[in-house]
C-alpha positions in Angstrom: -15.7 36.0 10.7 -13.2 33.2 11.4 -14.5 30.8 8.8 -15.6 31.3 5.2 -19.1 30.8 4.1 -20.3 28.8 1.1 -20.5 32.0 -1.0 -16.8 32.7 -0.4 -15.8 29.2 -1.6 -18.1 29.5 -4.7 -16.5 32.8 -5.6 -13.0 31.3 -5.2 -14.0 28.3 -7.3 -15.5 30.6 -10.0 -12.2 32.7 -10.2 -10.1 29.5 -10.4 -12.2 28.2 -13.3 -12.0 31.5 -15.0 -8.2 31.6 -14.7 -7.3 28.0 -15.6 -10.3 26.8 -17.6 -12.2 23.5 -17.2 -10.0 21.5 -19.6 -6.8 22.4 -17.7 -8.5 21.7 -14.3 -9.7 18.3 -15.6 -6.2 17.4 -16.8 -4.7 18.5 -13.5 -7.2 16.3 -11.6 -6.3 13.3 -13.7 -2.6 13.9 -13.3 -3.0 14.3 -9.5 -5.0 11.0 -9.4 -2.3 9.2 -11.4 0.4 10.5 -9.1 -1.5 9.3 -6.0 -2.0 5.9 -7.5 1.6 5.7 -8.5 2.6 6.6 -5.0 0.4 4.0 -3.4 1.8 1.3 -5.8 5.3 2.4 -5.0 4.6 2.1 -1.3 3.3 -1.4 -1.8 6.3 -2.4 -3.9 8.7 -0.7 -1.5 7.4 -2.9 1.4 7.9 -6.0 -0.7 11.3 -5.1 -1.8 12.4 -4.3 1.7 11.7 -8.0 2.6 13.7 -9.1 -0.4 16.7 -6.8 0.4 16.6 -8.0 4.0 17.1 -11.5 2.8 19.8 -10.5 0.3 23.4 -11.4 1.2 26.1 -8.8 1.1 29.0 -10.0 -1.1 31.8 -11.4 1.2 29.4 -12.0 4.1 29.1 -15.5 5.4 25.5 -16.6 6.2 24.6 -19.2 8.8 23.8 -21.7 6.1 27.2 -21.2 4.5 29.0 -21.5 7.8 27.3 -24.8 8.5 28.3 -26.2 5.1 32.0 -25.4 5.4 34.2 -26.8 8.1 35.9 -24.2 10.3 39.2 -22.9 8.9 41.9 -23.5 11.5 44.0 -20.5 10.3 41.2 -17.9 10.7 41.1 -16.1 14.0 37.8 -14.5 15.1 38.5 -11.3 17.1 36.5 -8.4 18.3 37.9 -4.9 17.7 37.8 -2.5 20.7 38.4 1.2 20.6 41.6 2.4 22.3 41.0 4.0 25.7 
């Protein structure tokens, strides 16, 4: 009583085919397959673009390579901001 038998599933399948038709079901299957493929490709590209964005420099940010190229500016003071207590 807790699970459906094969006959229950066949009747459900028959009703679905009668309501939607085989052509519509075939198109829906193709669309679903294309969506899954697009999702997988997006996940692969997303992992690659994360590596690229991690290496990207934010405008105005000084990287270690740039800091090594320039001599230290004597007028710049490097401080650390602390919240007031």
